[in-house]
C-alpha positions as CSV (number, residue, x, y, z in Angstrom):
1,M,91.7,91.3,91.6
2,I,93.6,94.3,91.0
3,K,96.0,95.0,93.9
4,A,98.1,97.6,92.7
5,A,97.9,101.3,91.6
6,Y,100.5,103.8,89.9
7,L,99.8,107.5,89.8
8,H,101.8,109.8,87.5
9,I,102.7,113.5,88.5
10,P,104.1,114.8,85.2
11,F,105.8,118.0,86.6
12,C,109.3,118.8,87.2
13,E,111.3,122.0,88.0
14,H,114.1,120.8,85.5
15,I,114.2,117.9,82.9
16,C,117.4,115.8,83.0
17,H,119.3,115.3,79.9
18,Y,118.5,111.4,79.6
19,C,115.0,111.7,80.5
20,D,112.3,110.7,78.0
21,F,109.1,110.2,80.5
22,N,106.0,112.0,79.9
23,K,107.1,115.4,81.7
24,V,106.6,119.0,81.6
25,F,108.2,122.0,83.2
26,L,106.1,122.8,86.6
27,K,106.3,126.6,85.8
28,G,102.9,128.0,84.5
29,Q,101.3,124.4,84.2
30,P,97.6,123.9,85.3
31,V,98.7,121.7,88.5
32,D,95.5,122.2,90.3
33,D,93.4,121.3,87.3
34,Y,95.4,118.0,86.9
35,L,95.0,116.9,90.3
36,Q,91.2,117.6,90.2
37,A,91.3,115.5,86.9
38,L,93.2,112.7,88.8
39,D,90.8,112.6,91.3
40,Q,88.1,112.1,88.9
41,E,90.0,109.6,87.1
42,M,90.2,107.6,90.2
43,K,86.4,107.8,90.9
44,M,85.6,106.9,87.3
45,T,88.0,103.8,87.2
46,L,87.0,102.5,90.4
47,S,83.2,102.6,89.5
48,H,84.0,100.9,86.1
49,Y,86.7,98.3,87.5
50,P,86.2,98.1,91.2
51,T,88.6,96.2,93.7
52,N,88.2,95.3,97.1
53,Q,91.8,96.7,98.4
54,L,95.1,97.6,97.0
55,E,98.3,96.2,98.4
56,T,100.7,98.9,96.7
57,I,100.1,102.3,95.7
58,F,103.2,104.0,93.8
59,V,103.3,107.8,93.1
60,G,105.9,108.6,90.3
61,G,106.9,111.3,87.7
62,G,108.0,113.7,87.1
63,T,108.7,114.8,90.5
64,P,105.5,114.4,92.7
65,T,107.1,116.2,95.4
66,S,107.4,119.3,93.1
67,L,104.0,120.1,94.2
68,N,103.8,122.6,96.8
69,E,102.4,121.9,100.3
70,Q,98.6,122.6,99.7
71,Q,98.7,120.6,96.6
72,L,100.5,117.7,98.0
73,E,98.2,117.4,101.0
74,R,95.1,117.7,98.8
75,F,96.6,114.9,96.5
76,C,97.2,112.7,99.4
77,E,93.8,113.1,100.5
78,S,92.3,112.3,97.3
79,I,94.3,109.2,97.1
80,N,93.0,108.0,100.6
81,R,89.4,108.9,99.6
82,N,89.5,107.1,96.3
83,L,91.5,103.9,96.7
84,P,90.7,101.1,99.0
85,K,94.0,100.0,101.1
86,S,94.9,96.9,102.6
87,E,96.3,97.0,106.3
88,N,99.7,96.1,105.0
89,L,100.0,98.6,102.2
90,E,103.0,99.3,100.7
91,F,102.8,103.1,99.7
92,T,105.7,104.6,97.7
93,F,106.4,108.2,96.6
94,E,109.3,109.0,94.4
95,A,111.1,112.3,95.0
96,N,114.5,114.0,94.1
97,P,117.2,114.7,96.9
98,G,116.8,118.1,97.9
99,D,112.8,118.5,97.1
100,L,111.8,117.0,100.5
101,S,111.2,119.5,103.3
102,T,110.4,118.6,106.7
103,D,106.8,119.8,106.1
104,K,106.5,117.5,102.9
105,L,108.0,114.5,104.6
106,Q,105.1,115.1,107.5
107,I,102.5,115.5,105.0
108,L,103.5,112.1,103.2
109,K,103.9,110.4,106.7
110,D,100.5,111.5,107.8
111,A,98.8,110.4,104.9
112,G,100.4,106.8,105.2
113,V,103.0,107.0,102.8
114,N,105.6,104.4,104.1
115,R,108.3,104.3,101.5
116,I,110.3,106.8,99.8
117,S,112.3,106.4,96.5
118,L,114.9,109.0,95.7
119,G,116.3,109.6,92.3
120,V,120.2,110.0,93.3
121,Q,121.8,108.3,90.0
122,T,125.5,109.1,91.2
123,F,127.3,110.9,94.1
124,N,129.8,112.5,91.8
125,D,128.8,116.3,91.6
126,E,130.4,116.8,88.3
127,L,128.6,114.0,86.9
128,L,125.4,115.2,88.2
129,K,125.9,118.2,86.6
130,K,126.7,116.6,83.3
131,I,123.6,114.6,83.3
132,G,121.4,117.5,83.8
133,R,120.5,117.0,87.7
134,V,120.0,119.8,89.8
135,H,120.8,118.1,93.3
136,R,124.2,117.3,94.6
137,A,125.4,114.5,96.9
138,K,125.1,116.6,100.1
139,D,121.4,116.9,99.2
140,V,121.1,113.1,99.3
141,Y,122.5,112.8,102.8
142,Q,120.2,115.7,104.1
143,T,117.2,114.4,102.5
144,I,117.9,110.7,104.1
145,E,118.5,112.1,107.4
146,R,115.4,114.1,107.2
147,A,113.2,111.4,106.5
148,K,114.4,109.0,109.0
149,A,113.7,111.6,111.5
150,I,110.2,111.8,110.4
151,G,110.1,108.0,110.9
152,F,110.5,106.6,107.2
153,E,112.2,103.3,107.6
154,N,111.9,101.9,103.9
155,I,114.1,103.9,101.8
156,S,115.2,103.3,98.4
157,I,117.5,105.0,95.9
158,D,118.0,104.9,92.1
159,L,121.6,104.7,90.6
160,I,122.6,105.0,86.8
161,F,126.0,103.5,85.5
162,S,127.4,103.7,82.2
163,L,127.2,107.7,82.3
164,P,129.1,109.8,79.8
165,T,132.8,109.7,80.9
166,Q,132.1,107.7,84.1
167,T,134.8,104.9,84.9
168,V,134.5,101.7,87.0
169,T,136.3,103.5,89.6
170,D,133.8,106.2,89.7
171,F,130.8,103.8,90.0
172,K,132.7,101.9,92.5
173,E,133.0,105.0,94.7
174,S,129.2,106.0,94.4
175,L,128.4,102.4,95.6
176,A,130.6,102.7,98.7
177,E,128.8,106.3,99.2
178,A,125.3,104.7,98.8
179,F,126.2,102.0,101.3
180,T,126.9,104.5,104.1
181,L,123.2,105.6,104.0
182,D,121.7,102.6,106.2
183,I,118.9,102.2,103.6
184,T,116.8,99.1,102.6
185,H,116.8,99.1,98.8
186,Y,118.8,100.1,95.7
187,S,117.8,100.3,92.1
188,A,120.7,100.5,89.7
189,Y,120.4,101.0,85.8
190,S,122.5,101.3,82.9
191,L,122.1,104.5,81.1
192,I,119.8,103.8,77.9
193,I,119.9,106.9,75.5
194,E,116.3,107.3,74.3
195,P,115.3,109.4,71.4
196,K,113.9,113.0,71.7
197,T,116.4,113.5,74.7
198,V,119.3,115.8,75.0
199,F,121.6,113.1,75.2
200,Y,120.5,111.3,71.9
201,N,121.0,114.5,70.2
202,L,124.6,115.0,71.4
203,L,125.1,111.3,70.6
204,K,124.0,111.9,66.9
205,K,126.4,114.6,66.8
206,G,129.3,112.5,68.3
207,K,129.6,114.8,71.2
208,L,128.7,112.1,73.9
209,P,131.5,110.1,75.2
210,T,129.7,106.9,76.7
211,P,132.1,104.2,78.4
212,G,130.9,101.5,75.9
213,E,129.6,98.0,76.5
214,D,132.6,96.4,77.8
215,I,132.9,98.9,80.7
216,E,129.1,98.7,81.3
217,A,129.3,95.0,81.8
218,Q,132.4,95.3,84.2
219,M,130.3,98.0,86.1
220,Y,127.4,95.7,86.3
221,E,129.3,92.6,87.5
222,M,131.0,95.0,90.2
223,L,127.5,96.1,91.1
224,M,126.3,92.6,91.7
225,G,129.3,91.7,93.8
226,E,129.2,94.8,95.8
227,M,125.5,94.4,96.6
228,E,126.4,90.6,97.7
229,K,129.1,91.7,99.9
230,N,126.9,94.3,101.7
231,S,124.1,91.8,102.2
232,F,121.8,93.0,99.7
233,S,119.8,90.3,97.7
234,Q,119.4,90.7,94.0
235,Y,115.9,89.9,93.4
236,E,115.6,91.3,89.9
237,I,118.1,92.3,87.1
238,S,118.0,95.8,88.6
239,N,117.0,95.7,92.1
240,F,118.6,94.8,95.2
241,S,117.2,94.6,99.0
242,K,117.7,93.8,102.6
243,P,115.1,90.7,103.3
244,G,111.6,91.7,103.2
245,F,112.1,95.1,101.6
246,E,111.7,94.1,98.0
247,S,109.6,96.4,95.8
248,R,106.0,94.9,96.1
249,H,104.8,97.3,93.6
250,N,107.5,96.5,91.2
251,L,106.9,92.9,91.7
252,T,103.2,93.3,90.3
253,Y,104.9,94.3,87.0
254,W,107.3,91.4,86.7
255,N,104.7,89.0,88.2
256,N,102.5,90.0,85.1
257,E,99.5,91.0,87.5
258,Y,96.8,93.6,86.8
259,Y,97.5,97.3,88.0
260,Y,95.6,100.7,87.7
261,G,97.4,103.4,86.0
262,F,96.2,107.1,86.7
263,G,97.3,110.5,85.1
264,A,98.4,111.7,81.7
265,G,100.4,109.1,79.9
266,A,100.0,106.5,82.4
267,H,99.8,102.8,81.5
268,S,97.4,100.1,83.0
269,Y,96.7,96.4,82.8
270,V,93.0,95.9,83.9
271,N,91.1,92.7,83.1
272,G,93.3,91.6,80.4
273,N,93.4,94.8,78.6
274,R,96.8,96.9,78.5
275,R,95.9,100.5,78.3
276,S,97.6,103.9,78.0
277,N,96.3,107.4,78.9
278,S,96.4,110.3,76.5
279,G,99.8,112.3,77.3
280,P,99.2,115.9,76.6
281,L,98.0,117.4,79.7
282,K,95.0,119.7,78.2
283,K,93.7,116.6,76.2
284,Y,93.9,114.4,79.5
285,I,92.2,117.1,81.4
286,D,89.5,117.8,78.8
287,Q,88.7,114.1,78.5
288,I,88.1,113.8,82.1
289,K,86.0,117.1,82.0
290,G,83.9,115.8,79.3
291,G,83.2,112.5,81.6
292,V,85.1,109.9,79.8
293,L,88.3,107.9,80.6
294,P,91.3,109.4,79.0
295,V,92.2,106.3,77.0
296,F,94.6,107.0,74.2
297,E,95.4,103.2,73.4
298,D,93.4,100.0,74.6
299,H,94.8,96.6,73.6
300,Q,93.1,93.3,74.6
301,V,96.1,91.1,75.4
302,T,95.9,87.6,73.4
303,K,96.5,84.4,75.4
304,A,99.7,83.9,73.2
305,E,101.0,87.3,74.4
306,Q,100.0,86.9,78.0
307,M,102.1,83.7,77.8
308,E,105.0,85.6,76.3
309,E,104.7,88.3,78.8
310,E,104.7,85.9,81.6
311,M,108.0,84.5,80.5
312,F,109.9,87.8,79.7
313,L,108.6,89.7,82.8
314,G,109.0,86.7,85.3
315,L,112.8,86.0,83.9
316,R,113.7,89.4,85.2
317,K,113.4,88.0,88.6
318,T,116.1,86.2,90.0
319,E,113.8,83.2,91.1
320,G,112.8,83.3,87.6
321,V,109.3,81.9,86.1
322,S,107.5,79.3,88.4
323,I,106.6,76.4,86.0
324,S,103.7,75.2,88.2
325,H,102.1,78.8,88.6
326,F,102.4,79.2,84.7
327,T,100.9,75.8,84.0
328,E,98.2,76.6,86.4
329,K,97.5,80.1,84.9
330,F,97.5,79.2,81.3
331,D,96.6,75.5,81.3
332,V,99.8,74.6,79.3
333,D,103.4,73.5,80.2
334,P,105.9,76.2,79.6
335,L,108.6,73.6,79.1
336,K,106.6,72.2,76.3
337,L,105.2,75.5,74.8
338,F,108.6,77.0,74.8
339,E,110.5,73.9,74.3
340,K,112.9,74.9,71.6
341,E,113.5,78.4,72.9
342,I,114.4,76.9,76.5
343,A,116.6,74.2,74.8
344,D,118.5,76.9,72.8
345,L,119.0,79.2,75.8
346,V,120.1,76.5,78.2
347,A,122.6,75.2,75.5
348,K,124.2,78.9,75.7
349,Q,124.2,78.8,79.2
350,W,121.8,81.9,79.4
351,I,118.9,80.3,81.6
352,D,118.6,77.2,83.8
353,V,115.6,75.1,84.8
354,K,115.7,73.9,88.3
355,S,113.3,73.2,91.2
356,N,110.2,74.2,89.6
357,H,111.5,77.5,88.0
358,I,113.1,78.7,84.7
359,F,115.4,81.5,85.6
360,L,118.5,83.5,84.2
361,T,122.0,82.3,84.7
362,K,124.7,85.0,86.1
363,K,125.8,85.1,82.4
364,G,122.1,85.4,81.2
365,R,121.6,88.7,83.3
366,F,124.2,90.2,81.1
367,L,122.2,89.6,78.1
368,G,118.6,89.9,79.6
369,N,117.1,91.5,76.4
370,E,118.2,88.8,74.0
371,V,116.9,86.3,76.3
372,F,113.7,88.0,76.6
373,Q,113.5,88.6,72.7
374,S,113.6,84.8,72.5
375,F,109.9,84.3,73.9
376,L,108.3,86.6,71.6
377,V,107.6,84.0,69.3
378,G,104.6,85.6,67.6
């Protein structure tokens, strides 16, 4: 059963120097045509691949809240009309600090949105300029205050560390600011420099002073320690929450469960197939207008691939991979299937096996990608 849906709004008023997502500048784009196409894609997909009710809906981007009030209201109405929702729905919208007016927050609240995720990245205004963000620290405080006044209780922020010229002290100061916000969830990621970004081009020219791996590791260790001190539980490599406020949507991915992906460039995992949609807006819209689903790639996941994915996605969670669940799902014991890989990783003290779970050690969290690659045995 499909229990989660992701919807992609690719529009941004400004594109950050590190960003490689499927995004386009908002100005001059066919926003209304795109929202109409999204509406049709939801209808068409649900008729082909129905579900009883969704437990999570996540609207990401781009910047979903770059839509104007009328577009935002129309979009939310389209979601509520097309997607069946459970009573205990987690309904998240991504936003940038400063983008959320009181009117937009009220539209979201009235539509049933109950979780806001803000792309804060850092509280250092100089660093915000360097990475191409248009908001400043004051916008974070104002936006969160506004959201709480409207009635939002489940608020998350994203932070990035290992930014160019960032020091351990600077990151610690950003964390201290973050803990003053009285919110329920934090995501914190190290900067990954992707091709086709401003930062990638600067790096190739030797003009991007990054902190380096040792400093990055210090920042990550400090992050884990500060989160624990402030009573936030690390339930996944990069995610920390108060009890009961884990991101249920992201847990769908790490639990290797099915989900819909709607919008240009969106990915989905439905009935054993991983699909990606066409990315260019015109192609996406034209395919929908032509009455066909906008599928760009469609891959039927083999059982071997499913088992590999179950391991490397599940190991992202602090609790790790449930041995009994894996055995029930695939009719094979992971301790036997991956006997050599597990033995090697246990010997390195990167993973451990206890109480029906295979999980990363603290040491292993610093080397997650190397651990995950061990299970790509094909």
